[in-house]
C-alpha positions as CSV (number, residue, x, y, z in Angstrom):
1,X,59.5,32.7,33.0
2,X,62.1,31.6,30.6
3,X,65.3,29.8,31.4
4,X,67.7,32.8,31.0
5,X,65.3,34.6,33.4
6,X,65.6,32.0,35.4
7,X,69.6,31.9,35.5
8,X,69.8,35.7,35.9
9,X,67.5,35.6,38.9
10,X,69.4,32.6,40.7
11,X,72.9,34.9,39.5
12,X,71.6,38.0,41.4
13,X,70.4,36.1,44.2
14,X,73.6,33.8,44.8
15,X,75.8,36.8,43.7
16,X,79.1,34.5,44.1
17,X,78.6,32.7,40.9
18,X,78.6,34.0,37.4
19,X,76.1,33.6,35.1
20,X,77.7,30.9,32.9
21,X,78.1,28.7,36.3
22,X,74.5,29.7,37.3
23,X,73.4,28.4,33.9
24,X,75.3,25.4,34.6
25,X,73.7,24.7,37.9
26,X,70.2,25.7,36.0
27,X,70.8,23.0,33.5
28,X,72.1,20.4,35.9
29,X,68.8,20.7,37.9
30,X,66.6,20.3,34.5
31,X,68.7,17.4,33.1
32,X,68.3,15.6,36.6
33,X,64.7,15.9,36.7
34,X,64.5,15.1,32.9
35,X,66.7,11.8,33.4
36,X,64.5,10.8,36.6
37,X,61.3,11.3,34.6
38,X,62.7,9.2,31.6
39,X,63.4,6.2,34.0
40,X,59.7,6.4,35.2
41,X,60.6,7.9,38.7
42,X,58.2,10.6,40.6
43,X,59.8,13.9,41.0
44,X,58.4,15.8,44.3
45,X,59.7,19.2,44.8
46,X,58.1,20.5,48.1
47,X,56.2,23.9,47.8
48,X,56.5,23.6,43.9
49,X,54.7,20.3,42.5
50,X,54.6,16.3,42.0
51,X,55.6,15.4,38.7
52,X,55.5,11.5,37.5
53,X,55.5,9.9,33.8
54,X,52.3,8.1,32.9
55,X,51.4,6.1,29.9
56,X,47.7,6.7,28.7
57,X,45.8,3.5,27.2
58,X,45.4,2.8,23.9
59,X,41.9,4.0,22.7
60,X,39.5,3.6,20.1
61,X,37.1,6.1,18.6
62,X,34.8,6.4,15.8
63,X,35.0,9.5,13.2
64,X,33.1,9.6,9.9
65,X,32.3,5.6,10.5
66,X,35.8,4.8,10.4
67,X,37.4,2.7,13.6
68,X,40.4,4.7,14.6
69,X,42.7,3.1,17.1
70,X,45.0,5.6,18.9
71,X,48.3,4.2,20.4
72,X,49.9,4.6,23.6
73,X,51.1,7.9,24.7
74,X,53.7,8.8,27.4
75,X,52.4,12.0,29.4
76,X,53.5,13.7,32.3
77,X,51.4,14.2,35.4
78,X,51.8,17.3,37.1
79,X,50.0,17.5,40.8
80,X,49.5,21.1,42.3
81,X,51.9,22.7,44.7
82,X,51.5,24.4,47.8
83,X,53.3,27.3,46.0
84,X,50.1,28.1,44.2
85,X,48.5,28.7,47.5
86,X,51.2,31.4,48.6
87,X,51.2,33.5,45.1
88,X,48.2,36.0,46.7
89,X,45.6,37.5,44.9
90,X,45.7,38.6,41.3
91,X,45.9,42.0,42.1
92,X,49.0,41.5,44.0
93,X,50.9,39.6,41.3
94,X,52.9,41.3,38.6
């Protein structure tokens, strides 16, 4: 699903907002989530999932006899949400 499809679906469901107004709402939601993750906050959306930023530790490796060090990385960890259980059988999904 793309953001434009999401905007379309939300606009259809609400009905009283234009697509431009709906796009502002969707952008605000995504921007709020991004800002919270940048601050290091955990995001919990019940029925969908949990998201939290994590930092992977510095690692060492060896490739062709050369010592290689990988820097720390900022990653996003995602926990499973309840909605995954509600999706149904693969034959029922479109």
